[in-house]
C-alpha positions in Angstrom: -4.5 -13.8 16.8 -7.3 -11.2 16.4 -4.7 -8.8 14.8 -3.8 -11.4 12.2 -7.5 -11.7 11.1 -7.7 -8.0 10.9 -4.6 -7.9 8.7 -5.9 -10.5 6.4 -9.2 -8.7 6.1 -7.4 -5.4 5.4 -5.1 -7.0 2.9 -8.1 -8.5 1.0 -10.0 -5.2 1.1 -7.0 -3.2 -0.1 -6.2 -5.7 -2.9 -9.8 -5.8 -4.1 -10.0 -2.0 -4.2 -6.6 -1.6 -6.0 -7.6 -4.2 -8.6 -10.5 -2.2 -9.9 -8.8 1.2 -10.0 -8.9 3.3 -13.2 -6.1 5.7 -14.0 -5.4 8.5 -13.6 -6.6 8.5 -9.9 -8.7 11.3 -8.6 -7.4 12.9 -5.4 -10.2 11.4 -3.4 -9.4 7.9 -4.6 -5.7 8.4 -3.9 -6.6 9.5 -0.4 -8.8 6.5 0.1 -6.0 4.1 -1.0 -3.5 5.9 1.3 -5.8 5.5 4.3 -6.1 1.8 3.5 -2.4 1.4 3.3 -2.1 3.3 6.6 -4.5 1.0 8.3 -2.7 -2.1 7.0 0.7 -0.8 8.0 -0.7 0.2 11.5 -2.0 -3.3 12.0 1.1 -5.1 10.9 3.2 -2.8 13.1 0.9 -3.5 16.0 1.5 -7.2 15.4 5.3 -6.6 15.8 6.4 -6.9 12.2 9.6 -5.0 11.4 9.4 -2.4 8.6 10.9 -4.6 5.9 8.3 -7.3 6.4 5.5 -4.7 6.3 6.8 -3.5 3.0 7.1 -7.1 1.6 3.5 -7.8 2.8 2.2 -4.6 1.1 4.0 -5.4 -2.1 2.4 -8.8 -2.1 -1.0 -7.3 -1.7 -0.3 -4.9 -4.5 1.0 -7.7 -6.7 -2.2 -9.8 -6.1 -4.1 -6.7 -7.2 -2.2 -6.5 -10.5 0.2 -3.7 -9.3 3.8 -4.9 -9.6 7.1 -3.3 -10.4 8.0 -3.1 -14.0 11.3 -2.4 -15.8 10.1 1.1 -16.4 10.4 1.8 -12.6 14.2 1.3 -12.8 15.1 2.3 -16.3 13.0 5.4 -17.1 14.2 8.7 -15.5 10.9 10.3 -16.4 8.1 10.7 -13.9 6.1 7.5 -13.4 2.4 7.2 -14.0 -0.5 4.7 -13.5 0.3 1.4 -11.7 4.1 2.1 -11.5 3.5 5.4 -9.6 0.8 3.8 -7.5 3.2 1.1 -6.3 5.9 3.7 -5.5 3.3 5.8 -3.7 2.0 2.9 -1.7 5.4 1.8 -0.4 6.2 5.5 0.5 2.9 5.9 2.4 3.7 2.6 4.2 7.2 3.6 5.2 6.1 7.1 6.3 3.2 5.6 8.3 5.4 3.0 10.0 7.9 5.5 11.3 5.7 8.7 11.7 2.0 7.8 12.1 0.1 6.5 15.0 -3.4 7.9 14.4 -5.2 6.0 11.6 -7.7 8.8 11.3 -5.2 11.2 9.6 
């Protein structure tokens, strides 16, 4: 049960931080968000959630922060930017972390 409280706290913190981002992101802010995504993914994995549920949970956190997929993500072949790119990056970081990472201090 302690892990679920930690997961809720991490989700709220990540959502609050993402909600106030200004684009384009600096490298340091991008790294900060990546570390928050990693911590959230690590916690959900420790709770025994399978990868698809971790991704759904992360997307819900992003959506609550105002970062949601748009039609542009599936119809535009050009490089994404802003919130579209951030969502793609967050999901990618989450997947990589779930399968590759164990050390949240990376």
